[in-house]
LOFI-68135 format. One line per 8 residues: their letters; for each residue x, y, z of N, C-alpha, C, CB. Coordinates in Angstrom, 1 decimal. Atoms other than C-alpha are relative to their C-alpha. Glycine has a CB too. Example, Ala and Ser with C-alpha at 12.3 -4.5 7.8 and 13.67 -1.06 7.14 Angstrom:
<atoms>
as = 0.9,-1.2,0.0,12.3,-4.5,7.8,0.9,1.2,0.0,-1.0,0.0,1.2 ~ -0.9,-1.1,0.0,13.7,-1.1,7.1,-0.8,1.1,0.8,0.4,0.5,-1.4
</atoms>
This chain:
<atoms>
mpyglayy = 1.1,-0.1,-1.0,154.3,211.8,47.4,-1.0,-1.1,-0.3,-0.6,1.4,0.0 ~ 1.0,1.1,0.2,152.0,208.8,47.8,-1.4,0.5,-0.2,0.0,-0.9,1.2 ~ 1.4,-0.4,0.3,148.4,208.9,46.6,-0.9,-0.8,1.0,-0.3,-0.3,-1.4 ~ 1.0,0.7,-0.7,145.3,208.0,48.5,-1.4,0.4,-0.6,0.0,0.3,1.6 ~ 1.3,-0.3,0.5,141.6,208.0,47.8,-1.0,0.0,1.1,-0.5,-1.0,-1.2 ~ 0.9,-0.1,-1.1,138.9,209.2,50.2,-1.3,0.6,-0.4,0.7,0.9,1.1 ~ 1.4,-0.6,0.1,135.2,210.0,50.5,-0.2,0.9,1.3,-1.1,-1.1,-0.1 ~ 0.3,-0.9,-1.1,134.4,213.0,52.7,-1.5,0.2,0.1,0.7,1.4,-0.3
pnfncdgi = 1.5,0.0,-0.1,130.8,212.6,54.0,-0.5,1.4,0.4,-0.4,-0.9,1.1 ~ 0.3,-1.4,-0.2,130.8,216.3,55.0,-1.3,0.1,0.9,-0.3,0.7,-1.3 ~ 1.1,-0.1,-1.0,128.5,216.1,58.1,0.5,0.9,1.1,-0.6,-1.3,0.4 ~ -0.3,-0.9,-1.1,128.4,218.6,60.9,-0.3,-0.7,1.3,-0.8,1.3,-0.1 ~ 0.1,0.6,-1.3,129.0,216.9,64.2,1.0,0.6,1.0,0.1,-1.6,-0.1 ~ -1.0,-0.6,-0.9,130.6,219.1,66.8,0.6,-1.0,1.0,-0.7,1.2,0.8 ~ -0.5,1.0,-0.9,130.8,216.2,69.2,1.2,-0.9,-0.5,-1.1,-0.9,0.5 ~ -1.1,0.8,0.6,132.9,214.1,66.8,1.2,0.9,-0.2,-0.5,-0.6,-1.3
drlrrrhd = -1.1,-0.9,0.1,135.0,217.1,66.1,0.8,0.2,1.3,-0.4,1.4,-0.5 ~ -0.7,-0.2,-1.3,135.7,217.6,69.8,0.8,-1.3,0.4,-1.1,0.3,1.1 ~ -0.7,1.3,-0.3,136.6,213.9,70.2,1.2,-0.1,-0.9,-1.0,-1.2,-0.3 ~ -1.2,0.1,0.9,138.9,214.0,67.2,1.1,1.0,0.5,-0.4,0.3,-1.5 ~ -0.9,-1.0,-0.4,140.5,217.2,68.5,0.9,-0.6,1.2,-0.7,1.3,0.4 ~ -0.7,0.5,-1.1,141.4,215.3,71.7,0.8,-1.3,-0.2,-1.0,-0.2,1.2 ~ -0.5,1.4,0.1,142.2,211.8,70.4,0.5,-0.4,-1.4,-1.1,-0.9,0.3 ~ -0.4,0.4,1.4,142.9,211.8,66.6,1.3,0.8,-0.4,-1.1,0.1,-1.0
ptvdliap = -1.2,-0.8,0.3,146.5,212.7,65.8,0.0,0.5,-1.5,1.2,-0.9,0.1 ~ 0.1,-0.6,1.3,145.4,213.4,62.2,-1.0,1.1,-0.2,-0.4,-1.2,-1.0 ~ 1.1,-1.0,0.0,142.7,215.9,63.1,0.4,1.3,-0.8,-0.4,0.4,1.4 ~ -0.4,-1.2,0.8,144.7,218.9,61.6,0.5,-0.4,-1.4,1.0,0.7,0.8 ~ -0.5,0.5,1.3,145.8,216.8,58.6,-1.1,-0.2,-1.0,0.8,-1.2,0.2 ~ 1.1,0.5,0.9,142.5,215.5,57.2,-1.3,0.1,0.7,0.3,-1.4,-0.6 ~ 1.4,0.0,-0.5,138.8,216.0,57.6,-0.5,-1.4,0.2,-0.9,0.8,-0.9 ~ 0.6,1.3,-0.1,136.6,213.1,58.7,-0.3,-0.6,-1.4,-1.3,0.0,0.8
hltimfpi = 0.1,0.7,1.3,136.6,210.6,55.8,0.0,-1.5,0.1,1.3,0.5,-0.8 ~ -0.1,1.4,0.2,136.2,207.1,54.6,1.2,-0.2,-1.0,-1.3,-0.6,-0.6 ~ -1.1,0.3,0.9,139.5,205.8,53.2,-0.5,-1.1,-1.0,1.2,-0.5,0.8 ~ 0.4,1.0,1.0,138.8,204.0,49.9,1.2,-0.7,-0.6,-0.8,0.7,-1.2 ~ -1.3,0.5,0.5,142.4,203.5,48.8,1.1,0.4,0.9,0.3,0.4,-1.5 ~ -1.1,-0.4,-0.9,145.3,203.4,51.2,1.2,0.5,-0.8,0.5,-1.3,0.8 ~ -1.1,-0.6,0.8,148.5,205.2,50.3,0.7,-0.9,-1.0,1.0,0.6,1.0 ~ -0.7,0.7,1.1,149.9,204.1,47.0,1.3,0.8,-0.3,-0.9,-0.1,-1.3
pdsvegpk = -1.3,-0.8,0.3,153.6,205.0,46.3,-0.1,0.8,-1.3,1.2,-1.0,0.0 ~ 0.1,-0.9,1.2,154.2,207.7,43.8,0.8,-0.7,-1.2,0.6,1.3,0.3 ~ -0.6,0.7,1.1,156.1,205.1,41.7,-1.1,-0.3,-1.0,0.7,-1.3,0.5 ~ 1.1,0.2,0.9,152.7,204.6,40.2,-0.3,1.4,-0.6,-1.4,-0.5,0.7 ~ 0.1,-1.3,0.6,152.5,207.4,37.7,-1.4,0.6,0.1,0.4,0.0,-1.5 ~ 1.3,-0.6,-0.3,149.7,209.9,38.4,-1.0,-0.1,-1.2,0.2,1.5,0.2 ~ 1.0,0.2,1.1,148.1,209.9,34.9,-0.5,-1.4,-0.2,0.6,0.4,-1.3 ~ 0.5,1.4,0.1,148.0,206.1,34.8,-0.9,-0.4,1.2,1.3,-1.0,0.1
lvrhlert = 0.9,0.2,-1.1,146.5,206.0,38.3,-1.3,0.6,-0.2,0.7,0.6,1.3 ~ 1.2,-0.6,0.2,143.9,208.5,37.4,-0.9,-0.7,-1.1,0.2,1.5,-0.5 ~ 0.8,0.7,1.1,142.9,206.6,34.2,-0.5,-1.3,0.6,1.0,-0.4,-1.1 ~ 0.5,1.2,-0.7,142.7,203.4,36.3,-1.2,0.3,0.9,1.1,-0.7,0.8 ~ 1.1,-0.4,-0.9,140.5,205.1,38.9,-1.3,0.4,-0.8,0.4,1.1,1.0 ~ 1.1,-0.4,0.8,138.3,206.7,36.3,-0.7,-1.1,-0.7,0.4,1.1,-1.1 ~ 0.6,1.2,0.6,137.8,203.4,34.5,-0.8,-0.8,1.0,1.1,-0.9,-0.7 ~ 0.7,0.7,-1.0,136.8,201.8,37.7,-1.3,0.7,0.4,0.9,-0.2,1.3
lkrwqpfq = 1.1,-0.7,-0.4,134.5,204.5,38.8,-1.1,0.2,-1.0,0.4,1.4,0.5 ~ 1.0,-0.1,1.1,132.8,204.7,35.4,-1.1,-1.1,0.1,0.7,-0.1,-1.4 ~ 1.0,1.1,-0.2,131.1,201.4,36.3,-0.9,0.1,1.2,0.8,-1.3,0.0 ~ 0.7,-0.1,-1.3,129.7,202.7,39.6,-1.0,1.1,-0.1,1.0,0.3,1.1 ~ 1.0,-1.0,-0.3,126.5,204.5,40.3,0.2,0.5,1.4,-1.5,-0.6,-0.2 ~ 0.0,-0.5,-1.4,126.3,206.8,43.3,-0.8,-1.0,0.9,-0.6,1.4,0.1 ~ 0.7,0.9,-0.9,125.2,204.8,46.3,-0.1,0.6,1.4,0.7,-1.4,0.1 ~ 0.2,-0.6,-1.3,123.9,205.5,49.8,0.8,-0.7,1.1,-1.5,-0.1,0.3
irirgltk = -0.6,0.5,-1.2,125.7,205.0,53.1,-0.7,0.5,1.2,1.5,0.3,0.1 ~ 0.5,-0.5,-1.2,124.5,205.3,56.6,1.1,-0.2,1.1,-1.4,-0.8,0.4 ~ -1.0,0.1,-1.0,127.0,206.1,59.3,-0.7,-0.1,1.3,1.0,1.3,0.0 ~ 0.8,0.3,-1.2,125.7,204.5,62.4,0.7,-1.2,0.7,-1.5,-0.3,-0.3 ~ -0.6,1.0,-0.7,127.8,202.5,64.8,1.5,0.3,0.3,0.0,-1.3,-0.8 ~ -1.4,-0.2,-0.5,131.2,202.3,66.6,0.6,-1.3,0.2,0.0,0.8,1.3 ~ -0.8,1.2,-0.3,133.9,199.7,66.8,1.4,0.4,0.3,-0.1,-1.0,-1.2 ~ -1.4,-0.2,-0.3,137.5,199.4,68.0,0.8,-0.9,-1.0,0.4,-0.3,1.5
swdhwlfl = -0.8,0.8,1.0,140.1,198.3,65.4,1.0,-0.8,0.8,0.7,1.0,-1.0 ~ -1.0,0.9,-0.6,142.8,195.7,66.1,1.2,0.9,0.5,0.5,-1.0,-1.0 ~ -1.1,-0.9,-0.4,145.3,198.6,66.4,-0.4,1.2,0.9,0.8,0.5,-1.2 ~ 0.5,-0.9,-1.0,143.2,200.5,68.9,-0.5,1.4,-0.4,1.0,0.2,1.0 ~ 0.7,-1.2,0.5,141.4,203.1,66.8,-1.4,-0.1,0.3,0.2,0.3,-1.5 ~ 1.5,0.0,-0.1,137.8,204.0,67.6,-0.5,0.5,-1.4,-0.5,1.0,1.2 ~ 0.5,-0.3,1.3,135.9,204.0,64.3,-1.5,0.2,0.1,0.3,-1.2,-0.9 ~ 1.4,-0.1,0.4,132.5,205.3,63.2,-0.1,-1.0,-1.1,-0.5,1.4,-0.4
tlregnae = 0.1,1.0,1.1,131.2,202.5,61.0,-1.3,0.2,-0.8,0.0,-1.4,0.6 ~ 1.2,-0.1,0.9,128.6,202.0,58.3,-1.1,-1.1,0.4,0.4,-0.1,-1.4 ~ 1.1,0.9,-0.2,125.2,200.5,59.0,-0.5,-0.4,-1.3,-1.1,0.6,0.9 ~ 0.4,0.3,1.4,124.3,200.7,55.3,1.1,0.4,-0.9,-1.4,0.7,-0.3 ~ -1.0,-0.4,1.0,126.6,200.8,52.3,1.3,-0.6,0.2,0.1,1.5,-0.1 ~ -1.2,0.6,-0.4,129.3,198.8,53.9,0.5,-1.0,-1.2,0.0,-0.8,1.3 ~ -0.3,1.0,1.1,129.2,196.0,51.2,0.5,0.7,-1.3,-1.2,-0.9,-0.3 ~ -0.3,-0.7,1.2,129.3,198.6,48.4,1.4,0.6,0.1,-1.0,1.1,-0.2
vvklyeei = -1.3,-0.6,-0.2,132.4,200.4,49.9,1.1,-1.1,-0.1,0.1,0.7,1.4 ~ -1.0,1.1,0.1,134.2,197.0,50.3,0.2,-0.4,-1.4,-0.5,-1.2,0.9 ~ -0.1,0.5,1.4,133.4,196.0,46.7,0.7,1.1,-0.8,-1.5,-0.2,-0.6 ~ -0.7,-1.0,0.7,134.6,199.4,45.4,1.5,-0.1,0.3,-0.6,1.4,0.4 ~ -1.4,0.1,-0.4,137.8,199.0,47.4,0.7,-1.2,-0.7,0.1,-0.3,1.6 ~ -0.5,1.2,0.7,138.3,195.5,45.9,0.2,0.3,-1.5,-0.9,-1.2,0.2 ~ -0.1,-0.3,1.4,137.7,196.8,42.4,1.2,0.9,-0.3,-1.3,0.6,-0.5 ~ -1.1,-0.9,0.2,140.2,199.6,42.8,1.3,-0.7,0.0,0.0,1.1,1.1
ytgllagf = -1.3,0.7,-0.1,142.9,197.1,43.8,0.1,-1.2,-1.0,0.2,-0.5,1.4 ~ -0.2,0.9,1.1,142.8,195.3,40.5,0.9,0.6,-1.1,-1.4,-0.4,-0.7 ~ -0.8,-0.6,1.1,144.9,195.8,37.3,1.2,0.7,0.5,-0.8,0.9,-0.8 ~ -1.1,-0.8,-0.3,147.4,198.5,37.8,0.4,0.0,1.5,-0.2,1.5,-0.4 ~ -0.2,-0.1,-1.4,147.0,198.5,41.6,-0.1,-1.4,0.7,-1.0,0.9,0.6 ~ 0.1,1.3,-0.6,146.7,194.7,42.2,1.1,-0.3,1.0,-0.1,-1.1,-1.0 ~ -1.1,0.3,-0.9,150.1,194.5,43.8,0.1,0.9,1.2,1.3,0.1,-0.8 ~ -0.1,-1.0,-1.1,149.5,197.3,46.3,-1.1,-0.3,1.1,-0.2,1.4,-0.5
rrndlefi = 1.0,0.3,-1.0,146.5,195.8,48.2,0.7,-0.6,1.2,-1.0,-1.0,-0.6 ~ -0.5,0.5,-1.2,147.2,195.2,51.8,-0.8,-1.2,0.5,0.0,1.2,1.1 ~ 0.7,1.2,-0.4,146.1,191.6,52.3,0.2,-0.3,1.5,0.4,-1.1,-0.9 ~ -0.3,0.3,-1.4,147.6,191.6,55.8,-0.9,0.8,0.9,1.4,0.4,0.3 ~ 0.9,-0.8,-0.8,145.0,194.2,57.0,-1.4,-0.1,-0.5,0.4,1.5,0.0 ~ 1.4,0.1,0.4,141.3,193.7,57.0,-0.5,1.4,-0.3,-0.9,-0.7,1.1 ~ 0.6,-1.4,0.4,139.5,196.6,55.2,-1.3,0.1,0.7,-0.1,0.1,-1.5 ~ 1.2,-0.3,-0.7,136.8,198.0,57.4,-0.4,1.4,-0.3,0.1,-0.2,1.6
phiavglf = 0.4,-1.3,0.3,135.0,201.0,56.0,-0.3,0.8,1.3,-1.2,0.1,-0.9 ~ 0.1,-0.7,-1.2,135.2,203.6,58.7,0.4,1.5,-0.1,0.8,-0.6,1.1 ~ -0.5,-1.4,-0.3,135.7,207.2,59.9,0.7,0.0,1.3,-1.2,1.1,0.0 ~ -0.7,0.1,-1.3,138.4,207.4,62.5,-0.4,1.1,0.9,1.6,0.1,-0.3 ~ 0.4,-0.9,-1.0,137.5,209.1,65.7,1.2,0.3,0.9,-1.2,-0.5,0.9 ~ -1.2,-0.2,-0.8,140.7,208.6,67.7,0.9,-1.3,0.1,-0.4,0.4,1.4 ~ -1.0,1.0,-0.2,143.8,206.5,68.4,0.2,-0.1,1.5,1.3,0.3,-0.8 ~ -0.1,0.2,-1.4,144.0,205.0,71.9,1.1,-1.0,0.4,-1.4,-0.6,0.5
vkdarcyd = -1.2,0.7,-0.4,147.5,203.9,72.6,0.7,0.9,1.0,0.9,-0.4,-1.3 ~ -0.7,-0.7,-1.1,149.8,204.9,75.4,0.9,1.1,-0.6,0.9,-0.9,0.8 ~ -0.9,-1.0,0.6,152.3,206.7,73.0,-0.3,0.0,-1.5,1.5,-0.3,0.3 ~ 0.4,-0.1,1.4,150.8,207.8,69.7,1.2,0.4,-0.9,-1.1,1.0,-0.2 ~ -1.2,-0.4,0.8,154.2,209.1,68.6,0.7,-1.2,-0.7,1.0,0.8,0.8 ~ -0.6,1.2,0.5,155.2,205.5,68.0,-0.8,-0.6,-1.1,0.2,-1.0,1.1 ~ 0.9,0.6,1.0,152.3,204.8,65.6,0.5,0.4,-1.4,-1.4,0.4,0.2 ~ -0.4,-0.2,1.4,153.3,204.4,61.9,-1.1,-0.3,-0.9,1.3,-0.8,-0.3
yrnpqklq = 1.2,0.2,0.8,150.4,205.0,59.6,0.3,-0.9,-1.2,-0.5,1.4,-0.5 ~ -0.4,0.8,1.2,152.3,203.3,56.7,0.1,-1.5,0.4,1.2,0.5,-0.6 ~ -0.2,1.3,-0.5,152.9,200.2,58.8,-0.6,-0.2,1.4,1.5,-0.4,0.0 ~ 0.7,0.1,-1.4,150.3,199.9,61.6,0.4,-1.2,0.8,-1.5,0.0,-0.2 ~ -0.3,1.1,-1.0,151.2,197.8,64.6,-0.8,0.2,1.2,1.5,0.0,0.3 ~ 0.7,-0.1,-1.3,149.5,197.0,67.8,0.9,0.5,1.1,-0.6,-1.4,0.3 ~ -0.8,-0.5,-1.1,150.9,199.2,70.5,-0.8,-0.1,1.3,0.3,1.5,-0.3 ~ 0.7,0.2,-1.3,150.0,199.4,74.2,-1.3,0.8,0.1,1.0,0.5,1.1
fdeqryeq = 1.3,-0.6,0.0,146.3,200.1,74.5,-0.3,0.9,1.3,-1.1,-1.1,0.0 ~ 0.4,-0.9,-1.1,145.0,203.0,76.6,-1.5,-0.2,0.3,0.4,1.5,-0.3 ~ 1.4,0.4,-0.2,141.8,201.4,77.8,-0.8,1.1,0.7,0.0,-1.3,0.8 ~ 0.8,-1.0,-0.7,140.8,204.2,80.2,-0.4,1.1,-0.9,0.9,0.5,1.2 ~ 0.4,-1.1,0.9,140.9,206.9,77.6,-1.0,-0.5,-1.1,1.3,0.6,-0.7 ~ 0.9,0.6,1.0,139.2,204.6,75.1,-1.4,-0.1,0.5,0.5,-1.4,-0.5 ~ 1.3,0.2,-0.6,136.3,203.7,77.4,-0.7,1.4,0.2,0.1,-0.7,1.3 ~ 0.6,-1.3,-0.2,135.7,207.4,78.2,-0.4,0.6,-1.4,1.0,0.9,0.6
alreaesl = 0.3,-0.5,1.3,135.8,208.4,74.5,-1.2,-0.8,-0.6,1.2,-0.1,-1.0 ~ 1.1,0.9,0.5,133.5,205.4,73.6,-1.3,0.5,0.6,0.3,-1.4,0.3 ~ 1.3,-0.4,-0.6,130.9,206.5,76.1,-0.4,1.4,-0.6,0.2,0.1,1.6 ~ 0.3,-1.3,0.6,131.1,210.1,74.8,-0.5,-0.2,-1.4,1.2,0.9,0.0 ~ 0.4,0.2,1.4,130.8,208.9,71.2,-1.4,-0.6,-0.1,1.0,-0.9,-0.8 ~ 1.4,0.7,0.0,127.8,206.6,72.0,-1.0,1.0,0.4,0.0,-1.1,1.0 ~ 1.0,-1.0,-0.4,126.0,209.5,73.7,-0.3,1.0,-1.1,0.6,0.8,1.2 ~ 0.3,-0.9,1.1,126.2,211.5,70.4,-1.1,-0.6,-0.9,1.3,0.3,-0.8
didvrrtv = 1.0,0.7,0.8,123.9,208.9,68.8,0.0,0.4,-1.5,-1.4,0.3,0.6 ~ -0.2,-0.4,1.4,125.3,209.6,65.3,-0.8,-0.9,-0.9,1.5,0.0,-0.3 ~ 0.8,0.7,1.0,123.0,208.6,62.5,0.0,0.9,-1.3,-1.4,-0.4,0.5 ~ -0.2,-0.9,1.1,124.1,210.2,59.2,-0.2,-0.8,-1.3,1.3,0.7,0.0 ~ 0.1,0.6,1.4,123.0,209.3,55.6,0.6,0.9,-1.0,-1.5,-0.3,-0.3 ~ -0.7,-0.8,1.1,125.0,210.4,52.6,0.0,-0.9,-1.2,1.5,0.3,0.4 ~ -0.1,0.6,1.3,125.3,209.6,48.9,1.5,0.1,-0.4,-0.9,0.7,-1.0 ~ -1.4,0.0,0.5,128.8,208.5,47.8,-0.1,0.2,-1.5,0.7,-1.3,0.3
dklqlvrf = 0.0,-0.3,1.4,129.0,210.2,44.4,1.3,0.6,-0.6,-1.2,1.0,-0.3 ~ -1.3,-0.5,0.4,132.5,211.6,44.3,1.0,-0.4,1.1,0.0,1.5,-0.2 ~ -1.2,0.3,-0.9,135.9,210.7,45.8,1.1,1.0,-0.3,0.5,-1.5,-0.3 ~ -1.1,-0.9,0.2,139.0,212.8,46.3,1.3,-0.8,-0.1,0.0,1.0,1.2 ~ -1.4,0.5,0.1,142.4,211.7,45.1,0.9,1.0,0.7,0.4,-0.2,-1.6 ~ -0.8,-0.9,-0.8,144.8,213.1,47.6,1.5,-0.5,-0.1,-0.4,0.0,1.5 ~ -1.4,0.4,-0.1,148.6,213.1,47.9,0.5,0.4,1.4,0.8,0.8,-1.1 ~ -0.6,-0.1,-1.3,150.6,212.7,51.1,1.5,0.4,-0.2,-0.2,-1.2,0.9
ndyiskiv = -1.5,0.0,0.0,154.1,213.9,51.8,0.6,-1.2,0.6,0.5,1.3,0.7 ~ -0.6,1.3,-0.5,156.6,211.2,52.8,-0.2,-0.2,1.5,1.4,0.0,-0.3 ~ 0.2,0.1,-1.4,156.0,212.0,56.5,-1.4,-0.1,0.5,0.8,1.1,0.7 ~ 1.5,-0.1,-0.2,152.2,212.0,56.2,-0.3,1.1,1.0,-0.5,-1.4,0.6 ~ 0.3,-1.2,-0.8,152.2,215.5,57.7,-0.6,1.1,-0.8,1.3,0.5,0.6 ~ 0.7,-0.9,0.9,150.6,217.2,54.7,-0.7,-0.8,-1.0,1.0,1.0,-0.6 ~ 0.8,0.6,1.1,147.8,216.2,52.4,-0.6,1.0,-0.9,-1.2,-0.9,0.7 ~ 0.5,-0.9,1.0,146.8,217.9,49.2,-1.0,-0.7,-0.9,1.2,0.6,-0.8
terelrlv = 1.0,0.6,0.9,143.7,217.2,47.1,0.5,0.2,-1.4,-1.4,0.5,0.2 ~ -0.4,0.0,1.4,144.8,216.3,43.6,-1.1,0.3,-1.0,0.7,-1.2,-0.4 ~ 1.2,-0.1,0.9,141.4,215.9,41.9,-1.2,-0.7,0.6,0.4,-0.5,-1.4 ~ 1.3,0.6,-0.4,137.8,215.0,42.4,-0.3,-1.0,-1.1,-1.1,1.0,0.2 ~ 0.4,1.1,1.0,136.7,211.7,40.7,-1.5,-0.3,0.4,0.9,-1.2,0.1 ~ 1.5,0.3,-0.2,132.9,211.0,40.2,-0.3,-1.4,-0.4,-0.8,1.0,-0.8 ~ 0.6,1.3,0.4,131.0,207.8,40.2,-1.1,0.4,-1.0,-0.7,-0.7,1.3 ~ 0.9,-0.4,1.1,129.2,208.1,36.9,-0.7,-1.1,-0.7,0.9,0.8,-1.0
g = 0.6,1.1,0.7,128.0,204.7,35.9,-1.4,0.1,-0.2,0.3,-1.3,0.6
</atoms>
């Protein structure tokens, strides 16, 4: 089972929940989150991975983020984005993909800190989370969801002080939290 690392901002926004329920195929799989580490194959031994992550996070103080903004990704996801804390999340992501994990960084995909709201393609069943590709865009559904998301006027501040190491099954149809890791620097 591959590993991932996520931050759950734990904010109550019924409007985002409604949007995700209609447009995000992962809504029943995972709560709103910032992905910090994309799925790493389980060929990386769990104890070694945990030690690497703990060593990395030991150098980090908790930091503030502000969730405020929307953007569309290249593969047609609608994202909530960060107005503040974006540079810190990117730097943390880059530090995680050193040493033990250096060979697993996806250099073919730009890392944009975000919370996914929905996927806007004509046939989401064809979307492969492990190998994202640009599929046929559903512009009408996207524009409607974007207007709805903009009307929510989301402006949330949180402190990133802990991350969750999660495991996915091979079909990415089940996620289990393995452990909580704290930023303790």
